[in-house]
C-alpha positions in Angstrom: 173.1 60.4 111.0 171.7 57.1 110.2 169.6 58.5 107.7 172.3 60.1 105.6 171.2 60.1 102.1 174.5 58.2 99.8 175.1 59.0 96.4 177.2 57.1 93.1 177.8 53.5 93.7 176.9 52.8 97.2 173.4 54.4 96.5 173.0 52.3 93.0 173.6 49.1 95.4 170.8 49.7 97.1 168.3 51.0 95.0 165.1 48.3 94.0 165.3 47.6 90.1 161.7 50.1 90.6 163.3 53.0 92.0 166.5 52.9 89.8 164.0 52.7 86.3 161.8 55.8 88.2 164.6 58.0 88.7 166.1 57.1 84.9 162.3 58.2 84.1 162.2 61.3 86.1 166.2 62.2 85.1 164.8 62.0 81.0 161.8 64.0 81.6 163.8 66.8 83.5 166.2 66.6 80.2 163.8 66.9 78.2 161.5 69.8 79.7 165.1 72.1 80.2 166.2 71.0 76.4 162.5 71.9 75.4 162.6 74.9 77.2 165.8 76.1 75.7 164.8 75.6 72.0 161.6 77.9 72.7 163.4 80.6 74.5 165.9 80.4 71.3 163.2 80.3 68.9 161.5 83.2 70.5 164.8 85.4 71.1 165.6 85.1 67.1 162.2 86.1 66.4 162.2 89.2 68.7 165.5 90.2 67.3 164.3 90.2 63.5 161.4 92.4 64.7 163.5 94.8 66.3 165.8 95.0 63.2 163.2 94.7 60.8 161.2 97.6 62.6 164.6 99.7 63.1 165.7 99.2 59.1 162.0 99.3 57.6 161.7 102.4 59.5 163.4 104.2 57.1 160.6 103.7 54.6 158.1 105.6 56.9 160.3 108.4 57.4 161.3 108.5 53.6 164.9 108.1 53.9 164.5 104.8 51.9 164.5 106.1 48.4 165.2 104.5 45.0 167.3 101.5 45.3 167.2 101.5 49.2 163.6 100.8 49.0 163.6 97.0 48.4 166.0 96.0 51.1 163.8 98.0 54.0 160.7 96.6 52.7 162.3 92.8 52.2 163.2 93.4 55.9 159.7 94.6 56.9 158.3 91.7 55.4 161.1 89.6 57.6 159.4 91.6 60.6 155.7 90.5 59.6 157.1 86.7 59.5 158.6 86.9 62.7 155.5 88.5 64.7 153.2 85.7 62.8 155.7 83.0 64.5 154.2 84.9 68.0 150.4 84.5 66.5 150.9 80.9 65.4 153.4 79.6 68.1 150.8 78.9 70.9 148.3 76.8 68.8 149.8 75.5 65.4 154.0 74.9 66.3 154.7 73.4 63.0 153.5 76.5 60.9 155.0 78.7 63.8 158.4 77.1 62.8 158.0 77.5 59.3 157.3 81.0 59.5 160.6 81.7 61.9 162.3 79.6 59.1 160.9 82.0 56.7 161.2 85.3 58.6 165.1 84.1 58.7 165.7 83.3 55.3 163.3 87.3 54.2 166.1 88.6 57.1 169.4 87.5 55.4 168.0 88.2 51.9 167.3 91.3 53.2 170.8 92.2 54.8 172.4 91.0 51.6 170.1 93.1 49.1 171.0 96.0 51.8 175.1 95.5 51.7 174.9 95.3 48.0 172.9 98.9 47.6 175.2 100.2 50.1 178.1 99.6 48.8 176.4 100.4 45.2 175.7 103.5 46.1 179.7 104.0 47.1 
């Protein structure tokens, strides 16, 4: 019981300045790693969702269901899936290019969805 670990102000008062600096450094490093992993997981989730959505809607091109005006939004969404797949290919070696590809994939997905809604609402 004599070696009981104390928390809070009592523990901070007994710490030497070097120990306090080491604890602060370790805490900052842990938070940095957590944030880095969280952002990486977010980027991977966005890229995966774009690939699935692009292939799902883009499959209409291969099945022959996208004819006329509906062909172009499907092709744009296939392009966004290809850009998103490029994000996975470049994420390990060229992180800046991977981020640019992901941004381009998000923008082309937005454009594709807007075009798809415009074509669907114009057909009625």
